[in-house]
C-alpha positions in Angstrom: 112.8 13.9 49.4 109.3 15.1 49.6 107.3 15.1 46.4 107.6 17.9 44.7 103.3 18.8 44.0 102.7 18.0 47.7 105.7 20.5 48.8 104.6 23.3 46.3 100.9 23.0 47.5 101.7 23.3 51.3 104.8 25.2 51.4 103.4 28.4 52.6 101.3 26.7 55.4 104.1 25.0 56.3 106.8 28.0 56.6 103.9 30.2 58.2 103.5 27.4 60.7 107.0 27.0 61.5 107.2 31.0 62.2 104.6 30.6 64.9 106.3 27.4 66.4 109.5 29.4 66.2 107.8 32.7 68.1 106.5 30.3 70.9 110.0 28.7 71.4 111.7 32.2 71.8 109.3 32.7 74.2 111.0 29.8 76.3 114.4 30.3 74.8 115.2 34.1 74.4 118.8 33.7 73.3 117.4 31.8 70.2 118.9 33.9 67.5 120.0 31.8 64.3 118.4 29.2 62.1 120.7 26.7 60.4 120.3 24.3 57.6 121.9 21.5 55.9 120.8 21.8 52.2 121.4 18.2 51.0 119.7 18.7 47.5 120.1 21.5 44.8 116.4 21.8 44.3 116.3 23.5 47.7 118.7 26.1 47.1 116.2 28.5 45.1 114.1 28.3 48.4 117.0 29.1 50.9 118.1 32.0 48.5 114.4 33.2 48.7 114.2 32.9 52.1 117.5 34.9 52.9 119.7 32.0 54.0 123.4 33.0 53.7 125.7 29.8 52.4 128.5 29.5 55.0 131.0 27.6 52.6 130.1 26.3 49.5 132.5 23.9 47.9 131.5 23.3 44.2 132.4 19.7 44.6 130.0 19.1 47.1 125.9 19.3 46.8 125.9 19.5 50.6 126.7 22.5 52.4 125.5 24.9 55.4 123.4 27.6 55.6 122.0 30.3 58.2 119.7 32.8 58.7 119.0 35.3 61.8 115.8 34.6 63.3 114.2 37.7 63.5 114.7 38.3 59.6 113.0 34.7 59.2 110.1 35.7 61.4 109.3 39.1 59.7 109.1 37.5 56.1 105.6 37.6 54.6 105.8 34.3 53.3 102.8 34.9 50.8 104.7 37.4 49.3 108.2 36.1 49.6 107.4 32.9 47.3 105.1 34.9 45.2 108.1 36.2 43.5 
């Protein structure tokens, strides 16, 4: 798990870099259309919801579950605004 202070300080930079990288990947792989993530810790659930990820199956007995988000929606996000709220 990433240290909370470090994660908070660089979260916007990391997500903006991720957007740029995925835009470049889209040029090579135009059919790239969805993002999937495996949430392995409950502390990341709030961030996933802010970014717009939808949970596929959420079993209340488990803390691990899949979520997805359309790539075009992720690329359109203004990270400063999304994370400010």
